[in-house]
LUMVEX-569293 format. One record per atom (N, C-alpha, C): atom name; residue in three letters; residue number from 1; x, y, z. Coordinates in Angstrom, 3 decimals. Example, Ala and Ser with C-alpha at 12.3 -4.5 7.8 and 13.67 -1.06 7.14 Angstrom:
{rec 'N', 'Ala', 1, {13.190, -5.690, 7.800}},
{rec 'CA', 'Ala', 1, {12.300, -4.500, 7.800}},
{rec 'C', 'Ala', 1, {13.200, -3.300, 7.800}},
{rec 'N', 'Ser', 2, {12.850, -2.250, 7.080}},
{rec 'CA', 'Ser', 2, {13.670, -1.060, 7.140}},
{rec 'C', 'Ser', 2, {12.900, 0.030, 7.870}},
! end
This chain:
{rec 'N', 'Met', 1, {0.838, -1.195, 0.000}},
{rec 'CA', 'Met', 1, {0.000, 0.000, 0.000}},
{rec 'C', 'Met', 1, {0.874, 1.246, 0.000}},
{rec 'N', 'Phe', 2, {0.287, 2.337, -0.464}},
{rec 'CA', 'Phe', 2, {0.981, 3.618, -0.472}},
{rec 'C', 'Phe', 2, {0.849, 4.285, 0.890}},
{rec 'N', 'Ser', 3, {1.890, 4.956, 1.297}},
{rec 'CA', 'Ser', 3, {1.805, 5.728, 2.529}},
{rec 'C', 'Ser', 3, {1.150, 7.072, 2.207}},
{rec 'N', 'Ser', 4, {0.624, 7.721, 3.223}},
{rec 'CA', 'Ser', 4, {-0.034, 9.013, 2.983}},
{rec 'C', 'Ser', 4, {0.976, 10.038, 2.484}},
{rec 'N', 'Glu', 5, {2.240, 9.882, 2.885}},
{rec 'CA', 'Glu', 5, {3.290, 10.796, 2.410}},
{rec 'C', 'Glu', 5, {3.490, 10.633, 0.908}},
{rec 'N', 'Lys', 6, {3.504, 9.399, 0.447}},
{rec 'CA', 'Lys', 6, {3.677, 9.115, -0.977}},
{rec 'C', 'Lys', 6, {2.483, 9.643, -1.777}},
{rec 'N', 'Ile', 7, {1.278, 9.467, -1.232}},
{rec 'CA', 'Ile', 7, {0.063, 9.950, -1.909}},
{rec 'C', 'Ile', 7, {0.092, 11.473, -2.001}},
{rec 'N', 'Asn', 8, {0.493, 12.131, -0.930}},
{rec 'CA', 'Asn', 8, {0.606, 13.593, -0.948}},
{rec 'C', 'Asn', 8, {1.641, 14.054, -1.969}},
{rec 'N', 'Glu', 9, {2.742, 13.343, -2.054}},
{rec 'CA', 'Glu', 9, {3.792, 13.688, -3.015}},
{rec 'C', 'Glu', 9, {3.263, 13.569, -4.448}},
{rec 'N', 'Ile', 10, {2.558, 12.471, -4.724}},
{rec 'CA', 'Ile', 10, {1.980, 12.273, -6.058}},
{rec 'C', 'Ile', 10, {0.954, 13.360, -6.352}},
{rec 'N', 'Ser', 11, {0.121, 13.667, -5.377}},
{rec 'CA', 'Ser', 11, {-0.893, 14.702, -5.543}},
{rec 'C', 'Ser', 11, {-0.248, 16.057, -5.832}},
{rec 'N', 'Asn', 12, {0.806, 16.381, -5.103}},
{rec 'CA', 'Asn', 12, {1.510, 17.646, -5.332}},
{rec 'C', 'Asn', 12, {2.114, 17.709, -6.724}},
{rec 'N', 'Lys', 13, {2.693, 16.601, -7.189}},
{rec 'CA', 'Lys', 13, {3.268, 16.564, -8.530}},
{rec 'C', 'Lys', 13, {2.187, 16.762, -9.591}},
{rec 'N', 'Ile', 14, {1.038, 16.140, -9.390}},
{rec 'CA', 'Ile', 14, {-0.070, 16.297, -10.348}},
{rec 'C', 'Ile', 14, {-0.538, 17.757, -10.354}},
{rec 'N', 'Asn', 15, {-0.677, 18.356, -9.186}},
{rec 'CA', 'Asn', 15, {-1.083, 19.763, -9.108}},
{rec 'C', 'Asn', 15, {-0.081, 20.680, -9.800}},
{rec 'N', 'Glu', 16, {1.216, 20.406, -9.633}},
{rec 'CA', 'Glu', 16, {2.249, 21.201, -10.296}},
{rec 'C', 'Glu', 16, {2.144, 21.059, -11.811}},
{rec 'N', 'Met', 17, {1.897, 19.830, -12.278}},
{rec 'CA', 'Met', 17, {1.776, 19.603, -13.717}},
{rec 'C', 'Met', 17, {0.573, 20.345, -14.281}},
{rec 'N', 'Ile', 18, {-0.531, 20.328, -13.542}},
{rec 'CA', 'Ile', 18, {-1.742, 21.010, -14.013}},
{rec 'C', 'Ile', 18, {-1.517, 22.510, -14.057}},
{rec 'N', 'Lys', 19, {-0.854, 23.040, -13.026}},
{rec 'CA', 'Lys', 19, {-0.606, 24.487, -12.970}},
{rec 'C', 'Lys', 19, {0.262, 24.950, -14.130}},
{rec 'N', 'Ser', 20, {1.182, 24.111, -14.560}},
{rec 'CA', 'Ser', 20, {2.081, 24.500, -15.642}},
{rec 'C', 'Ser', 20, {1.542, 24.112, -17.016}},
{rec 'N', 'Ser', 21, {0.387, 23.496, -17.061}},
{rec 'CA', 'Ser', 21, {-0.184, 23.074, -18.341}},
{rec 'C', 'Ser', 21, {-1.320, 24.016, -18.742}},
{rec 'N', 'Pro', 22, {-1.795, 23.885, -19.960}},
{rec 'CA', 'Pro', 22, {-2.932, 24.707, -20.409}},
{rec 'C', 'Pro', 22, {-4.209, 24.455, -19.614}},
{rec 'N', 'Leu', 23, {-4.266, 23.351, -18.871}},
{rec 'CA', 'Leu', 23, {-5.454, 23.066, -18.065}},
{rec 'C', 'Leu', 23, {-5.714, 24.160, -17.038}},
{rec 'N', 'Ala', 24, {-4.651, 24.737, -16.499}},
{rec 'CA', 'Ala', 24, {-4.820, 25.814, -15.511}},
{rec 'C', 'Ala', 24, {-5.526, 27.005, -16.150}},
{rec 'N', 'Asp', 25, {-5.139, 27.340, -17.381}},
{rec 'CA', 'Asp', 25, {-5.786, 28.448, -18.084}},
{rec 'C', 'Asp', 25, {-7.240, 28.124, -18.389}},
{rec 'N', 'Val', 26, {-7.498, 26.888, -18.774}},
{rec 'CA', 'Val', 26, {-8.870, 26.472, -19.069}},
{rec 'C', 'Val', 26, {-9.732, 26.621, -17.821}},
{rec 'N', 'Glu', 27, {-9.200, 26.194, -16.679}},
{rec 'CA', 'Glu', 27, {-9.951, 26.297, -15.423}},
{rec 'C', 'Glu', 27, {-10.253, 27.761, -15.096}},
{rec 'N', 'Lys', 28, {-9.265, 28.637, -15.260}},
{rec 'CA', 'Lys', 28, {-9.473, 30.065, -15.003}},
{rec 'C', 'Lys', 28, {-10.539, 30.636, -15.938}},
{rec 'N', 'Asn', 29, {-10.460, 30.255, -17.217}},
{rec 'CA', 'Asn', 29, {-11.430, 30.746, -18.192}},
{rec 'C', 'Asn', 29, {-12.841, 30.251, -17.886}},
{rec 'N', 'Ile', 30, {-12.950, 28.996, -17.483}},
{rec 'CA', 'Ile', 30, {-14.263, 28.441, -17.140}},
{rec 'C', 'Ile', 30, {-14.827, 29.165, -15.920}},
{rec 'N', 'Asn', 31, {-13.972, 29.393, -14.914}},
{rec 'CA', 'Asn', 31, {-14.427, 30.114, -13.723}},
{rec 'C', 'Asn', 31, {-14.891, 31.524, -14.082}},
{rec 'N', 'Ala', 32, {-14.150, 32.204, -14.951}},
{rec 'CA', 'Ala', 32, {-14.537, 33.553, -15.372}},
{rec 'C', 'Ala', 32, {-15.850, 33.516, -16.144}},
{rec 'N', 'Leu', 33, {-16.014, 32.523, -16.995}},
{rec 'CA', 'Leu', 33, {-17.242, 32.375, -17.772}},
{rec 'C', 'Leu', 33, {-18.440, 32.136, -16.866}},
{rec 'N', 'Ile', 34, {-18.280, 31.255, -15.903}},
{rec 'CA', 'Ile', 34, {-19.372, 30.954, -14.965}},
{rec 'C', 'Ile', 34, {-19.704, 32.184, -14.130}},
{rec 'N', 'Gln', 35, {-18.672, 32.884, -13.649}},
{rec 'CA', 'Gln', 35, {-18.895, 34.089, -12.846}},
{rec 'C', 'Gln', 35, {-19.641, 35.139, -13.663}},
{rec 'N', 'Gly', 36, {-19.274, 35.280, -14.934}},
{rec 'CA', 'Gly', 36, {-19.964, 36.227, -15.808}},
{rec 'C', 'Gly', 36, {-21.424, 35.855, -16.003}},
{rec 'N', 'Ala', 37, {-21.687, 34.565, -16.162}},
{rec 'CA', 'Ala', 37, {-23.070, 34.103, -16.326}},
{rec 'C', 'Ala', 37, {-23.874, 34.383, -15.065}},
{rec 'N', 'Phe', 38, {-23.287, 34.137, -13.894}},
{rec 'CA', 'Phe', 38, {-23.986, 34.415, -12.636}},
{rec 'C', 'Phe', 38, {-24.271, 35.901, -12.490}},
{rec 'N', 'Thr', 39, {-23.318, 36.727, -12.907}},
{rec 'CA', 'Thr', 39, {-23.509, 38.178, -12.824}},
{rec 'C', 'Thr', 39, {-24.661, 38.610, -13.728}},
{rec 'N', 'Lys', 40, {-24.710, 38.074, -14.927}},
{rec 'CA', 'Lys', 40, {-25.790, 38.418, -15.858}},
{rec 'C', 'Lys', 40, {-27.147, 37.978, -15.316}},
{rec 'N', 'Met', 41, {-27.166, 36.862, -14.588}},
{rec 'CA', 'Met', 41, {-28.422, 36.371, -14.028}},
{rec 'C', 'Met', 41, {-28.757, 37.088, -12.722}},
{rec 'N', 'Glu', 42, {-27.880, 38.020, -12.330}},
{rec 'CA', 'Glu', 42, {-28.068, 38.813, -11.117}},
{rec 'C', 'Glu', 42, {-28.191, 37.946, -9.871}},
{rec 'N', 'Leu', 43, {-27.390, 36.887, -9.813}},
{rec 'CA', 'Leu', 43, {-27.342, 36.043, -8.630}},
{rec 'C', 'Leu', 43, {-26.443, 36.697, -7.589}},
{rec 'N', 'Ile', 44, {-26.726, 36.424, -6.327}},
{rec 'CA', 'Ile', 44, {-25.902, 36.979, -5.261}},
{rec 'C', 'Ile', 44, {-25.319, 35.838, -4.437}},
{rec 'N', 'Ser', 45, {-24.296, 36.158, -3.675}},
{rec 'CA', 'Ser', 45, {-23.676, 35.141, -2.838}},
{rec 'C', 'Ser', 45, {-24.540, 34.887, -1.603}},
{rec 'N', 'Arg', 46, {-24.284, 33.779, -0.951}},
{rec 'CA', 'Arg', 46, {-25.020, 33.434, 0.272}},
{rec 'C', 'Arg', 46, {-24.770, 34.486, 1.350}},
{rec 'N', 'Glu', 47, {-23.548, 34.976, 1.403}},
{rec 'CA', 'Glu', 47, {-23.191, 36.003, 2.393}},
{rec 'C', 'Glu', 47, {-24.021, 37.272, 2.166}},
{rec 'N', 'Glu', 48, {-24.121, 37.691, 0.909}},
{rec 'CA', 'Glu', 48, {-24.922, 38.877, 0.581}},
{rec 'C', 'Glu', 48, {-26.389, 38.653, 0.947}},
{rec 'N', 'Phe', 49, {-26.888, 37.459, 0.638}},
{rec 'CA', 'Phe', 49, {-28.271, 37.128, 0.956}},
{rec 'C', 'Phe', 49, {-28.519, 37.205, 2.455}},
{rec 'N', 'Asp', 50, {-27.596, 36.634, 3.235}},
{rec 'CA', 'Asp', 50, {-27.741, 36.643, 4.696}},
{rec 'C', 'Asp', 50, {-27.738, 38.065, 5.244}},
{rec 'N', 'Val', 51, {-26.888, 38.920, 4.699}},
{rec 'CA', 'Val', 51, {-26.839, 40.317, 5.139}},
{rec 'C', 'Val', 51, {-28.166, 41.004, 4.851}},
{rec 'N', 'Gln', 52, {-28.691, 40.819, 3.646}},
{rec 'CA', 'Gln', 52, {-29.952, 41.459, 3.279}},
{rec 'C', 'Gln', 52, {-31.119, 40.897, 4.094}},
{rec 'N', 'Ala', 53, {-31.080, 39.603, 4.402}},
{rec 'CA', 'Ala', 53, {-32.128, 39.003, 5.230}},
{rec 'C', 'Ala', 53, {-32.114, 39.618, 6.630}},
{rec 'N', 'Glu', 54, {-30.923, 39.860, 7.168}},
{rec 'CA', 'Glu', 54, {-30.805, 40.489, 8.490}},
{rec 'C', 'Glu', 54, {-31.318, 41.929, 8.460}},
{rec 'N', 'Val', 55, {-30.999, 42.654, 7.397}},
{rec 'CA', 'Val', 55, {-31.501, 44.028, 7.251}},
{rec 'C', 'Val', 55, {-33.028, 44.016, 7.201}},
{rec 'N', 'Leu', 56, {-33.585, 43.098, 6.446}},
{rec 'CA', 'Leu', 56, {-35.042, 42.992, 6.339}},
{rec 'C', 'Leu', 56, {-35.661, 42.642, 7.689}},
{rec 'N', 'Arg', 57, {-35.047, 41.719, 8.411}},
{rec 'CA', 'Arg', 57, {-35.543, 41.328, 9.737}},
{rec 'C', 'Arg', 57, {-35.557, 42.535, 10.690}},
{rec 'N', 'Asn', 58, {-34.471, 43.312, 10.685}},
{rec 'CA', 'Asn', 58, {-34.399, 44.507, 11.534}},
{rec 'C', 'Asn', 58, {-35.447, 45.535, 11.133}},
{rec 'N', 'Thr', 59, {-35.649, 45.708, 9.845}},
{rec 'CA', 'Thr', 59, {-36.635, 46.670, 9.353}},
{rec 'C', 'Thr', 59, {-38.041, 46.260, 9.767}},
{rec 'N', 'Arg', 60, {-38.330, 44.970, 9.697}},
{rec 'CA', 'Arg', 60, {-39.646, 44.478, 10.119}},
{rec 'C', 'Arg', 60, {-39.882, 44.729, 11.608}},
{rec 'N', 'Glu', 61, {-38.845, 44.497, 12.423}},
{rec 'CA', 'Glu', 61, {-38.972, 44.749, 13.865}},
{rec 'C', 'Glu', 61, {-39.275, 46.219, 14.128}},
{rec 'N', 'Lys', 62, {-38.549, 47.103, 13.451}},
{rec 'CA', 'Lys', 62, {-38.776, 48.545, 13.628}},
{rec 'C', 'Lys', 62, {-40.178, 48.934, 13.170}},
{rec 'N', 'Leu', 63, {-40.624, 48.365, 12.056}},
{rec 'CA', 'Leu', 63, {-41.961, 48.649, 11.554}},
{rec 'C', 'Leu', 63, {-43.015, 48.205, 12.560}},
{rec 'N', 'Asn', 64, {-42.846, 47.022, 13.119}},
{rec 'CA', 'Asn', 64, {-43.796, 46.529, 14.124}},
{rec 'C', 'Asn', 64, {-43.831, 47.437, 15.340}},
{rec 'N', 'Met', 65, {-42.667, 47.907, 15.776}},
{rec 'CA', 'Met', 65, {-42.619, 48.819, 16.927}},
{rec 'C', 'Met', 65, {-43.316, 50.141, 16.598}},
{rec 'N', 'Leu', 66, {-43.070, 50.661, 15.408}},
{rec 'CA', 'Leu', 66, {-43.702, 51.918, 15.009}},
{rec 'C', 'Leu', 66, {-45.216, 51.765, 14.867}},
{rec 'N', 'Glu', 67, {-45.670, 50.630, 14.332}},
{rec 'CA', 'Glu', 67, {-47.110, 50.394, 14.214}},
{rec 'C', 'Glu', 67, {-47.759, 50.321, 15.594}},
{rec 'N', 'Ala', 68, {-47.084, 49.669, 16.535}},
{rec 'CA', 'Ala', 68, {-47.615, 49.572, 17.899}},
{rec 'C', 'Ala', 68, {-47.668, 50.956, 18.542}},
{rec 'N', 'Lys', 69, {-46.638, 51.744, 18.340}},
{rec 'CA', 'Lys', 69, {-46.597, 53.089, 18.905}},
{rec 'C', 'Lys', 69, {-47.687, 53.971, 18.286}},
{rec 'N', 'Leu', 70, {-47.879, 53.840, 16.969}},
{rec 'CA', 'Leu', 70, {-48.907, 54.599, 16.284}},
{rec 'C', 'Leu', 70, {-50.290, 54.223, 16.809}},
{rec 'N', 'Ala', 71, {-50.519, 52.936, 16.990}},
{rec 'CA', 'Ala', 71, {-51.802, 52.469, 17.517}},
{rec 'C', 'Ala', 71, {-52.026, 53.026, 18.931}},
{rec 'N', 'Glu', 72, {-50.955, 53.054, 19.704}},
{rec 'CA', 'Glu', 72, {-51.060, 53.600, 21.075}},
{rec 'C', 'Glu', 72, {-51.378, 55.095, 21.044}},
{rec 'N', 'Leu', 73, {-50.735, 55.839, 20.174}},
{rec 'CA', 'Leu', 73, {-50.995, 57.274, 20.049}},
{rec 'C', 'Leu', 73, {-52.416, 57.553, 19.545}},
{rec 'N', 'Glu', 74, {-52.858, 56.726, 18.586}},
{rec 'CA', 'Glu', 74, {-54.219, 56.879, 18.090}},
{rec 'C', 'Glu', 74, {-55.239, 56.606, 19.195}},
{rec 'N', 'Glu', 75, {-54.938, 55.630, 20.027}},
{rec 'CA', 'Glu', 75, {-55.845, 55.301, 21.140}},
{rec 'C', 'Glu', 75, {-55.896, 56.448, 22.135}},
{rec 'N', 'Lys', 76, {-54.761, 57.061, 22.415}},
{rec 'CA', 'Lys', 76, {-54.716, 58.192, 23.353}},
{rec 'C', 'Lys', 76, {-55.443, 59.409, 22.787}},
{rec 'N', 'Ala', 77, {-55.404, 59.563, 21.457}},
{rec 'CA', 'Ala', 77, {-56.028, 60.720, 20.827}},
{rec 'C', 'Ala', 77, {-57.553, 60.643, 20.850}},
{rec 'N', 'Lys', 78, {-58.122, 59.497, 21.081}},
{rec 'CA', 'Lys', 78, {-59.598, 59.345, 21.076}},
{rec 'C', 'Lys', 78, {-60.203, 59.918, 22.278}},
! end
């Protein structure tokens, strides 16, 4: 059997060969193409989505507080 050191060595050699071959350029081009397609489709990252969801959650809380305060003021005005 191969030792994990030998497997790592083989893996590193394969990675070096790929980096120095046209495959590395192909991978970069494919990544750029996919990123461009996502941009055109106006997709956002999960991180961006989570930030916007938190902003929306905070806005809803503030709206609920303001609605409650408005209802209280309207009740006092009667």
